[in-house]
N, C-alpha and C positions, 0 to 999 in steps of 0.2 A: 308421176311420182313411182320411180321404178322400185323394186321390191330388195334392191341391194344383193340380191344371192340368196336370201333366205328361203328355205325349204319348207319348214313347219310353220303352219299358221292355224288359228283359233276356227277359221272360217273362211271358205274360198266359195265365191259367186262367180258363176260363168255366165257371161251376159251383162252388160252394161247399159241397158236400155231403163225404163221406168222400174220394171219389176226388180232387177239387179240390184240398181242404185238403191231405191227403198228398201231392200233386205239389208244391204250394208249399212245404211243409217240406222234403220231400228235395231240392228245388232249393237252397232256403237253407242246408241242411245241406252240401251240397257246396260252395257258393259263398255264404257268408254276406253278402257286399256284393252280391249280386245284387238287381236291381229287379225285382220280382215283384208282379203285381196280380192280384188275386182278383176276378171279377166274377159277380153272382147277380143275378136279377132279382126276388129275394124278400130283405127284411130279414134282418138277424142273426137267427139263429136258427130259421129257417125249418122248417115242418114236410113230412114225406115219407110218403107211404102204404108200409107196411112192416110186416115182422114183428117188428121192433125186436130182434130176436136178435142179438147180437153173440158170434160163436163165438170161442173161446180163440186160434184161428188169427188172427183178425182183431186181437185184442188183442196179440199177440205181433209183427204187422206194426207196429203203433203204438210199441209197446215199442223196438223197433229204431230207431225214429225219435225216440225220447226221449220220447215223448208217453204220459202216464199219463191214460186217459180213463174208466174204469171204478171204481165204488165197490164194496167188500164186500157191501153190502145190496143190490145188484142183481144179484148172483150167483145163477145157477141151475144146480145141479150134474147134476141128474138128467135124462137125454133118455128119451123113450117113441116108438118107432115102431110105429103100429098097421096092420096089411094091410088089403086089400079086403075079405078074408073073415073079419076081427075078430081074428086073431091078432096079438099084441102082444110087443114086444121092449123092455126098458128097462134103464137101468143107471146107476150114478153115474159119470160121466166122470172121468178122471184130472186133467184142467182144467177148471174150471167155465166154462160160458157165462154171459151177462149178458144182460139184457133192460131195454132202456134207451129211451123214447122219442125218436123222431128228433129233434125239436126240441131237446130237451136234449143228446143225444150230438153231433150236428152243429153245435151252437153251441160244443162244449167244442174240437173239433176246428178250427174256424175261428179261435176264439181262440187256440189254440196255435199256429195259422200265423201271427197277426197278431203273436204275441210273437217268433216266430222273424225276423219283419222283412217279411212280405207285408203290401201296403196292400188294402184291401177296399172297393169300391164297388157300390152296387145299380145297376143297369142291365141292361136288355132288348137282346140281342145280336141284331139282324136283318139286319146286314150284315156279310160278310167278303171283304175282296180281297186276293188275293195278288200282291205286286210284287215280283220278282225275289228278293231274300233277305229280305223283311218281309212281315208280314201286318198289315193294317189293319183295326180294327174300328168301328163304331158310326159310320158316317160320317165316317172319317177321324179319329176323338176320340182312339183309342189305336193304337200301333204296337209291335210287338215282333218280333223275328227268328222266335220260335216260340210257336205258340198251341196251347194243350192244351183239348181239348174234355171238359168233364166235367160236361155239362149234362143228363145223365139219359136215359131211354128215349125222350122225344120230343127228341132233341138237335137243337138249330138247327144248331150248328157242323157235324155230320154231315150234314145237308141241305145245307149253303152248299158243303160240298167235293165234293158229288155222290155220296155213299154212300149205297144204298139204305136203306131202313127194313124191320124184320123183320115177317112176317107170317106166317098159318097155324100151322101146328105150331111156329114158332120164335118164336112171340109168345104169352104167357101174359098172360090178365087177370084180374084179383084185385079184391076187396073187403075191407077192414079196419075195425075199430072196437074200441072199449074197452068191455068188459062188466066188471059186478060179478063178481070173484073169488067162487064158491060157497063156503059155508061148510065147512070140513074138507077142501077139495081138497088133493090132492098139489101141491106146489111142483116142477113140472116142466115141461120143453120138449116139448110133444107135437105130433106130426105124423100124421095120420090119412088114409089114403089113401082115396078114394071107390070104392065098390063098382060104381057106375055109370061105368064108364070110358067116356069120350068123346073119347079121343083126346090122347095125350101127358100133360103134367103136369097132375095132377088131384087135389087134395086139401085139407083143412082144416088149422089149426094153433091151437093155444091156448097163448100165451106169457106166463106171471105177471110183472106189472109190480110194482115196491116199493111202488107207492101204494096196492095194494089191488084194482086192477083187472087184467085179463087182455087181451092184444092177440089179439083173435080174427078169423080171416079165411078165404076160400076162394079157391083159384085154378083155372083151368085152361087149356088150350090154346085160342087163338081158333079154331082149326081145328075144335073142337066144334060139332056140329050146333046144339045149344043152348046159348048162351053169354050170354044177355042179364043184365042186372042182377038181374031178378026170379029167374032160375033160380040165380044164385050165392047169392042170399039164402036161397033154400029149402034148397038142398044144405049150406050154412052151418048153418042150424037143425037139419036132419037129422041131421048128423054131430057136432055138438055140444050135444045136448038138453040136455046139465046147465047150459048157460048161458041167462039170462035175457035175450034181444036184444030185448025191449020198449024203445023209446025211445033204442037204441043208433044213432048215428049211423054210417053206414057210407059209407066213402070208396072208389072206384075207382082202378085205376091199371094200368098194363102193365108186362110183364116181357118184355124181348127176351132170349132163351136163347142159350146159346154153340153150339147147331146151327147158328146161321148168323150170321156174324161180318163186319162191314166190314173193309176194310183199317185196320189199326192205325194206320197214317201215311201221309197223302198229302201228300207235299212236305214242309213245315215245321209241318204240321198233325197232332197226334196225339190218339187217341181211347183214353179209358180208361172203367173201370167200366160202368154199363148205357149210356153212349153207345157203347161197343164193343160191346155184347152180351155182356157177361161174366157172365151170370147162370146159376149151375148149372140145368140141366134137370130133375135129381132132385129136388132140396131147395128150388130157389127163393133159393138163398143168393147174395146179390150183394155183400156188404160186405167180405169179406174180399178178394176179386178186385178190388174197386173200391181200397181202399187198396193192395193190392199193385201194381196196374197204375199207379196214380197215382205211386206211389213210384220206380216203374221209369221213367215217363215224365219225371217231375220231374228225376230224375239225368240222363237222357238228354237233357233238354233244354238243358241248359248244355254239352253235348260238341260235339266237332266234325262229328259226324254224327247228329243228334238222331232223324231216322226211322229209320234204319237200325239205330241202337244199341237203340232203344226196342222196335221190332219184333223184334229177335235177343233181346232179355232175355225178351219175353214169351212168344216161343216156347219158348226153354228152360226157364222156368219152368212154363209151363202146356200146352205144344204136346201132350203125350202124352195128358194129361186130356182136351182138347178133343177129340181124335179119337175116343177110346176113348168119351166120352160121347156124342158124336155117332151112333156106330154102335149104341150099347146103347139109346139113345133110339127105335131103332125097334120095339123088342120090348116097351118100358114097358107098351103098351096090355093087355098079357095079364095078367090077375088071377094066374095062376100064377107069373108072374116076382115080383111084389112080394110075394105071399105065401111064396115060396121064400127071397126075400132076408129076410124078416121071422124064420122058422123058423131060418135060419142064424144071425141075431144073437140069437136067444134062446137057441140050443143052444151056441153057440162064442162065448165073449166076445172072441176074436180078430177075429172077422168083425164083430162090432157096432163094435169100435175101426175096422177097414178101412172100414165103411160111412160113419162119422162123419169120416175123414180124406178119402175121395172126396166126401162129399157137403157137407163144410163148409171143405175145404182144398184143397190143389193136388195130391194124389195120383191114381194111376191102381190099379184093379185089376191085380195078376199074374196069370199062368196058374194059380199055386197057389191063388190065391184064387178063381178061377172054379171049379177042380175042387170045391174045398170046397162052394162053392155048390150043386154038381151033385148032393152027398150029401143034400141037402134037398128035391130037387124035390117028393116024396111024402111 
């Protein structure tokens, strides 16, 4: 849906992934007659390097916006976590997760945003100028009182407002591809942490897609001594030997983790999702926080104090988890820690549920949780 040459908007969202679409939808739910423009450098239904796992928490966020974006055949109810020493814990979850190729999932959300009233343009944003109460993009082509940066881990909006990018332990690198699903394999979401610990996030995943393929990938901290593409490919093959990777196209990407975050709002420019470094450092999950932060920013964008209201909402929702994961991330290098977590999940269903709540949602561990983990150190 082209903008028809209109220059002035009530809100401009840069990036039409889950965070950007959620922002546009939330803004239009709060003010249906708002003029909202969604920009993305890629055409409708662009792909994104990702594990493609959609947690039930993300589905619930979308449902709260009135968006139904998943199909029953895409559900995967079992989650299996495998520690560095090979111990594993698996369970059928209360609410299933889903695995959907991002080109498909993102197209569904963008279509929902357009149905809600947003207009979409394919454009690459290379300039941003703040002038008083307005922000102008793309050499003066579009202007709005508020701009939301939802343009991913290499966010141009973030750079243009002077916020630094992630690096070292706060940035992970990953590769992903689609391999044929082995005959007779169980349909479950699998995360296998690497025994060759190299600093921070370091694991492989296998998430089955409904089309007969499995999304397989491997990611680790960019602070690792060895994080070349060749190393990632070797570790992927070593951790998922049951998959035939011959001829599988593997694509790389970066994941900015919550352990180092930019300011969520700089004046009347708000950052959401990957652009705001909202990826869980333990699981690499970022879609739930992208949708949640996008929705909060969209609602705040049309309020009297967009930046302050968004920052306050984000802090109230995720602040405790961010503080805790930043602290605990320092000890994730020790295999004993991850093996203890897996043993606790295997022997105590309550702890398995807590692991999923913290790893996939917005929860934080309680002191009682940490005490229960202590029982399984050895």
